N, C-alpha and C positions, 0 to 999 in steps of 0.2 A: 824601713819600718814596714812590718806586715800586720795589717789589721783584718780581723775576721769577725763575722756576725753569726749569731745563732738565735733562733726563736724557739724556745723550749716551752711546750705546754706544761703547766704546773697544777691546773685544777681540772680534773676529768669528771665527766658526768655520764649517767646511764641513758640520758635522753637529752633532747634539745633544751628542755626546761632545766634551769639551774639557778641556785641562790646567787651565783655570781653574775647573773644576767645572761645575755645572748651567748649561745654556744655554737661552735662550728664542728662539723663532722670531720674527724681526722682520717686522712688517707682513704676515704670512701668506706671505712669500716664501721662497725656498730658501736662507735665510741665517740664522745663529744668532749670538747675542751672549751672552757670559758675564761681562762686566765693564763697568762703567758709571761715568761721571763725573757726579756730581750738582752742578750749578753754580747758584749764586745770584748774581744781578746786582741792584745797587741804583743807581737813577738812571743807568743806562747803564754802570756800572762793575762788573766781576766782583769780588765780595767774599769768595767762598769756593768751593773745589772739593774734593769728596770722592770718592775712588775706592773702589768697592764691588763685590763679587761679586753674582751673582744672589741667593744666599741672604741676603746682607746688606742687600738693598734695602728690604724691609719695615721693618726697624728704623731704617734711615737716614731713610726718609720719615716715620716716626712721630716722629722727633726734630726735624723741621723746624718753624719758626715756624708758628703756626696759620694765618696769612694765606696760606701757601704750600701748605697741605694739599690743597685741592681740585685745584689745578693739578698737584701731584705725583701724586695718585692717577689723574687723567685721563691724564697722559702715560705713566705706567707701564702703564695699560690699553691705551693707543693703540699702544705699542711692540709689544704682543702681539696686536693686532687682526688678525683675518682678514677681508680685504675681499671683499665680494660681487662676483660677475662683473658686467661691463658688458654690458648688453643693447643690441645694435645691430640693430634689426629682427629677422630670424630668426637672426642670428649672436650667439653668446655668447662674450665675451672673458673668459677666466678669468685671474685675477691671482695664482694661487699659483706661477706660473712667468713668466719675462720674456716680454713680447710686443713685437713689432716694428711700429712705425708708419712706413710709407713716405711720403716727402715728394714731392708733385707740385706744383711751382711753375708756376703759370699767369701768369708775370710777365715783363717784359722786362729786369728789373734786379736780380734776386736775386743774392746774392754768389757763389753756386756755379754755378747752372745757369740764370740768368735768360735768357729768350728762347728757350730750347731747345724748349719745348713750346707757347708762347703762340700761335704762328701756324700750328700744325699739330695740329689736334684728333685726327686719327687716330694720329699718332705719340705724342701724350700718352696717349691711351687704351691704346695698345699697351704703353707703358711702365708704366702702372698695372696692366694685366693681368699683365705680367711680374713686377711686384713681388708681386702676389697669389699667382701661381704659385710664386714663390720662397719664400713663407711669411710675407709681411706679414699681420698680423692686421687692420690698419687702414690706410686711405689718407688722408693729410692734405693737403687741397687748399687752396692759398693764391693769392689774386689781388693781393696787395700785398706788396712787399718791406719788411722791417723792419730791413734793414741800416743802420748809421749813415749819416746823410746822405741816405737815400733820400727821393725826393719823394713827397708824399702823392698818393693815387690818388682820382680822382673816384668817387663811389659807383656811378654808372651804369657806368663802365668795369669796376669790380670785379665787378659783377653779370654783365656780359657775359662776363667771363673765366671765372667760376667756375660759374655755374648750369648751363650746358650740359654741363660735364664731370661735375658731380654727377649729372645725369640719366643720363649714359652709364654711370657707375660703379654707380649704383643698379640699372640694368638688368642689370649683371653679378652683382648680389647682394652687393656689397662692403660692408663696414663703413666708413663715411665720416665723417671729421672735417673741419671747415672752419675754416681759420686766418683769422679775421677779427675786427675790433674794431667793425664797424658792424652795428647791429641790423637794418637792412633786408636786409643780406646774410645774416645769421643766419636771419631769418625766411624769406626766399626759398629758401635752400638746404635748410632743414629741411622745407619744403613739398614739395620734389622728391626727397627721399630721403636727405638727410644725417642723421647720428645724433648727432654730438658737436660742441659749440662749443669751439673752441680760441682763446682770446683773449689775446694777448700783453699787453694792457693790464689784464687781470684784471677785465673789465667796468667799467672806469673811463672809457673814451674817450667814451662817450655815456651820459647818465643813463637813457636808455630801455632799455639793454642788460640791466640787472638784472631789470627787470620782465618783459621778453620771455623771458629765460633761465628765470626762475622759472615762468612760465606754460607754457613749452614742455615742461617735464619732462625735457629732454635733459641728458645729462652735460655738464659744463663743465670745461675746463682753465683754471686760474687761474695765470698766470705772474708771477713777481716781476720788476719793472723799477724801477730807482731813480728814474727821471724821471717827469714828468707824463705824462698820457695822450697828449698830442700830441708829446712828445719823450722817448721811453722811455729813451734812452741817457744823459740828463743826470741830475744828482742831487747831493746833498750827500755829503761824505765819510762813511764808516762809522766808528762807534766800534769795532765788532767785526762784520766782514762776516757771519760765520756766525750770530751771535745776532740781528743786526739783520734779516737776511733771514728768519730763523725768525719773529721777531715780526711782520714785515710780512705774511707769508703767513697767520699766525694771525689777525691783525686783518682781513685781506681775506676769509678764509674765514668769519669770524664775521659780517661785514657781509653776505655773500651768503646765509648761513643766515637772518639776520634779515629779508632781503628775500624769503624764501620758497623758496630753493633747498634741496632736501633734502640733508643732509650726505653721504649715500651716493652722491650724484651729482657730488661735487666731487673733482677730481684736481688735484694741485699740481705746479708746475714751478718749480724754483729760479731759472730764467732765466739760464743761463750765457751769457756774452758780452754781456749787456745792461748797459752802464755799469760794467763791472767791469774792473779791471786784470788782467794775467796772474797776478800773485800772489794777487789776490782770487779769481779763478776757481779756481786750484789749491787754495787754502785751503778754499773752499766745497765743492769736489768731494770733498776728503778728509773732510769733515764730513757727507757725505750720510746716513749712518745716523741722525744726530740727527733728521732730518726725519720719520722714522716716528712720532715722538712727537706729531706733529700729527694723526695718525689718519686720513690720507687716502692713497689710492694716489699714487705718485710717478712723474712723467714726467720723463725726462732727454733734453734735446736739445743735443748738442754736436757732431754730425756736421759734419766739414769746417770747424769754426769757427776763428776767428783765433788762438785760444790754441794750436792745433795747429801752425799756421804759425810762430808765435813760438818754438816749441820745436824746430823742424825746419828751420832755415836759410831761413825765409820761404818755405816750399813753397807754391805756389799752391793754391787751393781744390780743384782737381780731382786734386791729388797728395797728399791728406791721408787716404787710405784707412787706412794703417797706424795712424796716430794715432787716427782715428775708432773703429776696432775696439778698440784698446787702452783707450780711454775707455769704450766700451760694456761691455767685460769688467769694468772697475773699477766701473762703475755697477751691474752685476749683483752683484758682490761686496758692494755696499752695500745690496742688496735692492730696486733700482729695478724698478718693475712694467712700465713702458712705455719703450721706446727709440725716439726719433724720429730717423730716419736717411735719408740719401740712398742709401747702398749696401746695398740690402736683401739680396741673395744672400749676400754676405760676412758681414753681421751675423747673419743667420739661421744660417749655418753655425757662427759663433762661439757663438751661443746654444745650439745643439744640443750642441756639444762641452762647453760649460760645464755644461749640465744633466746630461749623461752622467756627468761627474766627481762630481756631487753626488747621483746616483740610487742609493739604497741597494740597488736590485735589481742594479746593475752594479758597485758599489764595496763592498768589504768594510771597513766602517768599524771593525770590531773590531780591525783592525791599528793603529789610531791609539792613542796613549798615553791612558790614563785620567786 
């Protein structure tokens, strides 16, 4: 018999004041929660749900079976955990407020802007500089498309696409993430100035990746994908998409820690759009606050994705700005720490307005009901 526990925030607030009573700050972000669902699952099936307020949590956790006690205390601590900043060379990326990661695709076939920058390094560098000027905290450079059905890229081609651009951005003083699943690309880009490894396979594609990432000391982004490392969009049906993704990320995080990656260097990405139906994407998105219970910073990447087109008369990728910003705001409401986006100026503007609404120096929260 396998029993697992989940503490899911279900009543979020804009400030510590809440009609539900005392609220806790989720993941050190600008989001508070005052009510929670304590869920127990046995052999993949939910067997109990209990709704409690913040004040009722200690008693509810104390009443749980002994085998769930350690997980309960760990998740409750994780929900309130304040994450340390990410150090990217001389740049410090603070996580108590949402940060924007700008996407730079050095590919011929990415779903949104494939081919736009691959053959013109100057245009690519200017676009990256514009994203930094607009307020991007990090630039994420990728040399291989991960859209469904995309052809695999030869390692040598990926290196040629990515390494020179990392060198150019490093010379600008940018904080740089590299979107790759190949250890040779990770190693080469870290050597010329990259700071973060962003692996859509969660370091599963090549067995050497774990050792390299651990030895490098670089922060790593582990993304959930239901398929195998060479076919990330395939996979078996979910029993419960939210809880299954939570368990998958927990197991992968633990494997990486066991391999020598420091827990404070791990960032988690639920992997929207990878092997998920529209309904599964939406269900997972609405459950984002739960993932703070894993105790790691959360990265959300939904910019221009297929789910937006499916909800907007099949709008093509370049016409999904409104949906992308709407989802970015929803992710911030859930306490996401990093937003990976194509449209940096528009998203940064949304972040700044969102922050203003939650800034106690600007908003009189005493007007809210007690």
